[in-house]
Structures are given as structure tokens and as C-alpha cells.
TIVEXVEX-926856 format. One record per residue: x, y, z of N, C-alpha, C in turn. Coordinates in steps of 0.02 Angstrom, whole numbers, padded with zeros to 5 digits, always signed. Layout:
BEGIN
XYZXYZXYZ/...
This chain:
BEGIN
+02154+02575+02737+02103+02537+02698+02027+02554+02733/+02005+02596+02702+01940+02620+02725+01877+02564+02719/+01840+02537+02767+01798+02496+02766+01735+02539+02781/+01675+02499+02732+01629+02537+02719+01573+02480+02733/+01516+02492+02793+01468+02430+02803+01409+02439+02771/+01382+02366+02766+01307+02374+02741+01288+02307+02766/+01212+02307+02755+01184+02265+02784+01152+02206+02728/+01188+02147+02728+01172+02093+02676+01099+02069+02685/+01075+02093+02615+01002+02066+02605+01001+02018+02544/+01016+02058+02483+01029+02016+02427+01091+02002+02401/+01149+01971+02418+01211+01975+02411+01230+01955+02322/+01260+01991+02285+01283+01983+02213+01316+01904+02206/+01332+01897+02150+01364+01832+02138+01435+01845+02161/+01474+01896+02160+01544+01913+02189+01542+01910+02266/+01474+01950+02299+01481+01934+02353+01474+01869+02382/+01454+01824+02352+01437+01764+02394+01500+01724+02370/+01548+01737+02330+01619+01730+02322+01653+01743+02381/+01648+01812+02389+01690+01846+02443+01675+01814+02507/+01613+01800+02527+01581+01773+02600+01595+01704+02599/+01606+01669+02551+01632+01603+02553+01712+01602+02571/+01745+01641+02554+01819+01660+02556+01834+01676+02638/+01764+01734+02656+01789+01744+02716+01759+01695+02775/+01709+01651+02763+01690+01604+02816+01730+01543+02804/+01771+01536+02759+01820+01494+02751+01869+01487+02820/+01873+01562+02839+01913+01576+02891+01900+01565+02958/+01822+01559+02976+01796+01560+03019+01800+01500+03069/+01785+01498+03134+01794+01444+03173+01746+01405+03159/+01758+01322+03150+01707+01268+03141+01646+01264+03194/+01651+01293+03252+01584+01291+03295+01542+01343+03276/+01555+01402+03224+01497+01429+03209+01461+01405+03148/+01480+01330+03137+01432+01307+03091+01395+01248+03102/+01385+01228+03189+01354+01192+03216+01285+01210+03198/+01244+01159+03189+01181+01166+03164+01164+01191+03085/+01216+01203+03056+01218+01228+02978+01244+01158+02931/+01177+01162+02875+01186+01110+02849+01252+01092+02812/+01280+01126+02791+01339+01135+02742+01376+01179+02781/+01448+01191+02771+01495+01236+02785+01488+01293+02725/+01444+01312+02698+01447+01371+02657+01420+01423+02678/+01437+01475+02652+01419+01538+02672+01335+01543+02662/+01325+01520+02612+01245+01527+02614+01202+01499+02647/+01224+01436+02666+01189+01401+02722+01201+01447+02795/+01256+01458+02813+01279+01487+02868+01233+01550+02883/+01231+01605+02818+01184+01667+02819+01115+01645+02827/+01087+01595+02791+01022+01589+02787+01015+01545+02869/+01052+01511+02903+01039+01485+02960+01031+01557+03007/+01086+01596+03002+01080+01651+03056+01010+01697+03040/+00988+01702+02978+00929+01749+02971+00868+01713+02992/+00867+01651+02991+00813+01610+03018+00808+01624+03093/+00868+01629+03112+00873+01645+03199+00868+01717+03216/+00851+01753+03166+00847+01841+03171+00903+01874+03188/+00967+01850+03156+01019+01893+03161+01013+01932+03105/+01050+01988+03107+01059+02035+03055+01143+02025+03030/+01156+02027+02975+01216+02011+02935+01256+02071+02921/+01299+02098+02954+01334+02168+02936+01407+02151+02914/+01410+02173+02850+01490+02162+02805+01532+02234+02804/+01588+02219+02786+01626+02268+02793+01652+02263+02701/+01658+02319+02680+01666+02313+02589+01741+02370+02593/+01785+02346+02561+01844+02379+02534+01848+02379+02454/+01850+02417+02431+01860+02428+02347+01810+02356+02324/+01752+02360+02331+01698+02314+02316+01689+02250+02325/+01742+02250+02372+01749+02159+02400+01732+02163+02478/+01692+02120+02485+01685+02105+02562+01741+02058+02594/+01771+02091+02640+01827+02066+02679+01812+02057+02762/+01763+02079+02782+01747+02078+02851+01669+02062+02859/+01639+02032+02908+01582+02021+02923+01570+02003+02999/+01493+02026+03019+01489+02006+03092+01411+01996+03080/+01378+01965+03141+01309+01951+03160+01278+01992+03219/+01232+02023+03224+01203+02057+03270+01129+02034+03280/+01099+02026+03349+01046+02011+03365+01015+02045+03403/+00947+02066+03391+00911+02122+03413+00898+02101+03488/+00906+02127+03553+00897+02107+03623+00848+02162+03649/+00804+02130+03685+00754+02182+03727+00736+02231+03681/+00689+02201+03642+00652+02252+03589+00712+02269+03524/+00697+02324+03508+00739+02351+03441+00799+02383+03471/+00820+02404+03528+00852+02457+03543+00913+02439+03568/+00925+02369+03584+00984+02352+03599+01007+02276+03547/+01071+02280+03527+01107+02228+03490+01169+02189+03512/+01158+02127+03524+01223+02091+03526+01263+02066+03462/+01330+02101+03462+01378+02080+03421+01404+02017+03436/+01396+01978+03373+01437+01909+03394+01466+01896+03319/+01514+01855+03315+01544+01819+03260+01578+01860+03217/+01616+01907+03244+01653+01953+03197+01713+01915+03153/+01709+01918+03082+01772+01875+03059+01801+01925+03003/+01861+01914+02992+01900+01951+02953+01939+01893+02907/+01938+01902+02848+01973+01863+02806+02035+01865+02821/+02061+01793+02816+02138+01791+02831+02192+01830+02806/+02164+01849+02742+02216+01898+02712+02229+01951+02719/+02171+01986+02754+02171+02045+02767+02187+02060+02848/+02198+02010+02890+02213+02019+02951+02265+02062+02971/+02259+02099+03034+02324+02110+03050+02326+02181+03008/+02265+02216+02980+02270+02278+02948+02224+02323+02971/+02195+02316+03024+02145+02365+03057+02086+02343+03040/+02053+02296+03009+02010+02292+02981+01942+02293+03024/+01958+02238+03086+01907+02227+03131+01893+02301+03174/+01950+02330+03192+01940+02389+03214+01906+02459+03171/+01911+02446+03101+01873+02493+03068+01777+02469+03074/+01777+02397+03067+01721+02387+03061+01677+02400+03136/+01720+02401+03190+01692+02412+03255+01680+02482+03278/+01739+02534+03233+01706+02584+03225+01644+02629+03184/+01649+02584+03119+01579+02589+03090+01513+02583+03129/+01525+02518+03163+01461+02476+03204+01436+02536+03262/+01497+02564+03291+01470+02616+03337+01452+02674+03314/+01462+02717+03258+01450+02765+03215+01376+02746+03205/+01359+02677+03184+01288+02668+03175+01252+02659+03223/+01265+02631+03292+01228+02640+03346+01217+02708+03376/+01276+02739+03364+01257+02816+03382+01201+02858+03337/+01190+02836+03274+01141+02871+03224+01081+02830+03251/+01061+02768+03252+00994+02736+03272+00991+02743+03350/+01038+02778+03390+01019+02780+03472+01007+02704+03503/+01051+02664+03479+01041+02600+03514+01107+02592+03546/+01085+02530+03585+01147+02506+03619+01176+02427+03601/+01248+02440+03595+01284+02373+03568+01313+02334+03643/+01311+02279+03622+01335+02222+03672+01368+02181+03652/+01430+02150+03687+01484+02104+03655+01492+02052+03709/+01481+01994+03732+01485+01941+03774+01575+01941+03785/+01579+01936+03847+01663+01931+03864+01663+01920+03932/+01665+01850+03948+01648+01845+04023+01714+01861+04056/+01778+01868+04028+01851+01878+04070+01869+01943+04041/+01837+01972+04009+01844+02049+04007+01923+02046+03965/+01910+02006+03925+01980+02016+03887+01985+02037+03827/+01943+02092+03800+01931+02125+03737+01927+02205+03774/+01992+02211+03803+01989+02278+03825+02004+02335+03781/+02014+02329+03726+02022+02374+03673+01949+02412+03660/+01904+02371+03672+01822+02407+03672+01825+02480+03710/+01874+02491+03775+01868+02540+03804+01875+02606+03762/+01911+02592+03703+01922+02641+03661+01867+02652+03633/+01816+02637+03630+01774+02649+03584+01700+02669+03627/+01698+02677+03693+01661+02688+03733+01621+02628+03780/+01642+02578+03771+01608+02521+03794+01625+02517+03860/+01576+02491+03911+01588+02491+03987+01587+02408+04001/+01634+02377+04027+01621+02308+04061+01592+02309+04126/+01541+02262+04126+01521+02236+04192+01473+02180+04188/+01478+02119+04225+01440+02065+04227+01447+02013+04161/+01505+02021+04127+01523+01979+04087+01503+02011+04014/+01476+02066+04024+01450+02089+03945+01493+02173+03939/+01511+02178+03883+01543+02241+03856+01480+02272+03831/+01462+02347+03846+01398+02376+03826+01420+02456+03813/+01392+02472+03753+01416+02546+03722+01344+02582+03708/+01339+02622+03739+01260+02663+03740+01269+02703+03671/+01230+02691+03616+01222+02738+03562+01206+02807+03572/
């Protein structure tokens, strides 16, 4: 199941339908401060907060999404809120998204960060991340 990433700017009508299905499976706390629990409101709120929305596409359908926020200028990005549609979980979709984001960060020569106070995401070691002081860091 090859996943291709892209940055959401102007989703098509089908993209919005896919995003609705995707965010229906997201934790409720992600929608705090969002008017409605819709994908459109969620993405609009995130963009107002200067987040970038990255999505993964398979067979022209959106099946995974995450938010990235620039830190310390434009060369460091905090990866947050990675969400995979429940219908495609346990198929390596999140891993593929992570691989594509690592490729992107290498091309852009930027740093990726993932907060993890308890170092639970040990799988990030496979992708060149190093854990220190509650944050996984990958140099691009």
C-alpha cells in the first residue's frame, strides 16, 4: 500500500469526504477549541494556528494525515496529531507516512521533532530519531 504525501491547500470535494472519515476516528481532544467536529473546521483552526497539514494518499484517496508546526524559524518542525483511518490501521500506513516525512525533511534539510515525555515511541529509532529531554529529534 504505497502512500504518497502532499500538503493540503485546496482539498477537492472527494478530499473533504475522505478527511471527514479520517478525522471521525481522531481523539476528541483534538477538537477542543474547534467550532464543530468537522474536518473543515479542524483544518481551518489548525491553519489559523500556523500548522501545515500533510496527508497521505493511496489510490487517489486520503487515508492518513498529520500536522506540522514550524519551530525556531522555518528549519525545525514539530510533528503532531498523526491520524490513520480506522479501516487502514495495522497496514503500515503510519510508518509509510513517517518514512515520507523523513524523506521530505532530508530534502528540505530540516529537523523533525516528536514530543514523547516517556520515550514510548521507540520505533522512531528506525528512522534516525534520537530521544532527549522528552523529544525525539531527527536531523534532516
